C-alpha positions in Angstrom: 0.0 0.0 0.0 1.5 3.4 -1.0 0.6 6.5 0.8 0.8 9.9 -0.9 2.0 12.8 1.2 -0.1 15.9 0.7 1.5 19.2 1.0 -0.3 22.6 1.5 0.1 25.0 -1.3 1.3 28.4 -0.6 -1.7 30.5 0.8 -3.9 27.4 0.8 -6.3 27.3 3.8 -8.8 24.8 2.3 -7.4 22.1 4.3 -8.8 23.6 7.5 -12.2 22.5 6.3 -11.2 19.0 6.7 -9.7 19.5 10.3 -11.3 17.8 13.3 -11.0 20.9 15.4 -13.1 22.9 12.8 -16.6 23.4 14.7 -19.6 22.7 12.6 -23.3 22.1 13.3 -22.6 18.4 13.6 -19.2 18.6 15.2 -19.5 21.2 18.0 -15.7 21.6 19.1 -14.8 24.2 21.4 -11.9 26.1 19.8 -10.5 27.0 23.4 -9.7 23.4 23.8 -6.7 24.0 21.5 -5.4 27.0 23.6 -5.1 25.5 27.1 -2.9 26.9 29.8 0.1 25.1 31.1 -1.9 23.4 34.0 -5.0 22.3 32.1 -3.9 18.7 31.4 -7.4 17.7 30.6 -7.7 20.1 27.7 -4.2 19.1 26.4 -5.3 15.4 26.5 -8.6 16.2 24.7 -6.8 18.4 22.0 -4.3 15.8 21.4 -6.9 13.0 21.1 -8.9 15.1 18.5 -5.6 15.7 16.5 -4.8 12.1 16.4 -8.1 11.5 14.5 -7.4 14.4 12.1 -6.7 13.6 8.5 -4.9 16.9 8.0 -2.8 16.9 11.3 0.5 16.8 9.4 -0.5 19.8 7.1 -1.6 21.7 10.4 1.8 21.0 12.0 3.7 22.1 8.8 1.6 25.1 8.5 2.4 26.1 12.2 6.1 25.5 11.7 6.3 27.2 8.2 4.4 30.4 9.5 6.0 30.5 12.8 2.9 29.9 14.9 3.8 29.3 18.4 0.4 29.4 20.0 -1.9 26.6 20.9 -1.9 23.0 20.1 -1.2 22.4 16.4 -0.8 19.1 14.5 -1.0 17.2 17.9 1.9 19.1 19.4 1.9 21.7 22.2 3.7 24.9 22.0 6.6 23.5 24.0 6.8 20.4 21.8 6.9 22.4 18.7 9.6 24.7 20.0 12.6 22.6 19.0 11.0 22.0 15.6 10.6 25.7 15.1 14.3 26.2 15.9 15.5 23.5 13.3 12.8 24.2 10.5 15.3 25.6 8.0 17.3 22.3 8.3 14.2 20.3 7.3 15.0 18.3 4.2 11.8 16.3 3.1 12.5 14.8 -0.3 8.6 14.6 -1.0 8.7 18.3 -0.8 11.7 18.6 -3.3 9.9 16.2 -5.9 6.6 18.2 -5.4 8.4 21.5 -6.2 10.1 19.8 -9.3 6.7 18.6 -10.4 5.5 22.2 -10.3 3.6 22.3 -7.0 3.6 25.7 -5.3 4.5 24.7 -1.7 6.5 26.2 1.1 10.1 24.8 1.3 13.0 25.3 3.8 16.4 26.5 2.9 17.8 23.0 2.8 14.9 21.8 0.6 15.5 24.7 -1.9 19.1 23.8 -2.0 18.0 20.1 -3.0 15.7 21.4 -5.6 18.6 23.2 -7.1 20.9 20.2 -7.1 18.2 17.8 -8.3 17.3 20.3 -11.1 20.9 20.5 -12.0 21.4 16.8 -12.2 18.0 16.4 -14.1 18.8 18.9 -16.6 15.9 21.1 -15.6 16.3 24.3 -17.8 17.2 27.6 -16.0 14.1 29.4 -16.9 11.9 26.4 -15.2 14.0 26.4 -12.1 13.5 30.1 -11.9 9.7 29.6 -12.1 9.5 26.8 -9.6 11.6 28.7 -6.9 10.0 32.1 -8.0 13.5 33.8 -8.6 14.9 35.6 -11.5 16.5 33.5 -14.4 19.8 35.2 -13.6 19.7 34.0 -10.0 18.7 30.6 -11.2 21.8 30.6 -13.5 24.0 31.7 -10.6 22.6 28.8 -8.5 23.5 26.3 -11.3 27.0 27.7 -11.5 27.5 27.4 -7.8 26.2 23.9 -7.8 28.5 22.7 -10.8 31.4 24.3 -8.9 30.5 22.6 -5.7 30.0 19.2 -7.5 33.5 19.8 -9.2 35.2 20.7 -5.9 33.7 17.5 -4.3 35.0 15.4 -7.1 38.5 16.9 -6.8 38.5 16.3 -3.1 37.4 12.7 -3.4 40.0 12.2 -6.1 42.7 13.7 -4.0 41.7 11.5 -1.1 41.7 8.3 -3.2 45.2 9.4 -4.6 46.6 10.1 -1.1 45.2 6.8 0.3 46.9 4.8 -2.5 50.3 6.8 -2.5 50.6 6.8 1.2 51.3 2.9 1.2 53.8 3.0 -1.6 55.8 6.3 -0.8 59.4 5.7 -0.1 60.7 7.2 3.1 64.5 7.3 1.8 64.9 11.0 0.8 67.8 12.0 -1.1 69.3 15.5 -1.9 67.5 15.4 -5.3 64.1 14.9 -3.8 64.3 18.6 -2.4 65.3 20.4 -5.7 67.8 23.2 -5.7 67.8 26.4 -3.7 67.3 29.7 -5.6 
């Protein structure tokens, strides 16, 4: 069984209609349940139980992290539980998000994911103009990112080659140095 990850499009709030916490005539949920005080353990337990049933809990958590929302229970996590995630959001690297951007989806991505989009785009031969549209940057900036990527790949290849050469030369190098090994003084 395969599951598809649904990512919220930029500016999309339609997912909130599917949220269990959204009060309706048939689902009278008190919104205050999701904004408990630190000592209100019953409200916290109730809110987390509702979030556990929610079909859009992951999207809710992503929205809270991406927008910097630090209030209330979102995506099944309290403010305190989300705090470390907020601190590391720019390091998040979710390849399903990278693939979604490359497929043309307009979703929020972190700094690490943007870098991965550029690297994957470069390796897949995505044209500069398309990369610019995907990341909402100028074609000149996209070209600059591709140049930096090409340079980084080349530097990595050179470093790996030097490391391989050093490891193979290290075992065969002679330790008997003669005067000719040092060249002549100027």
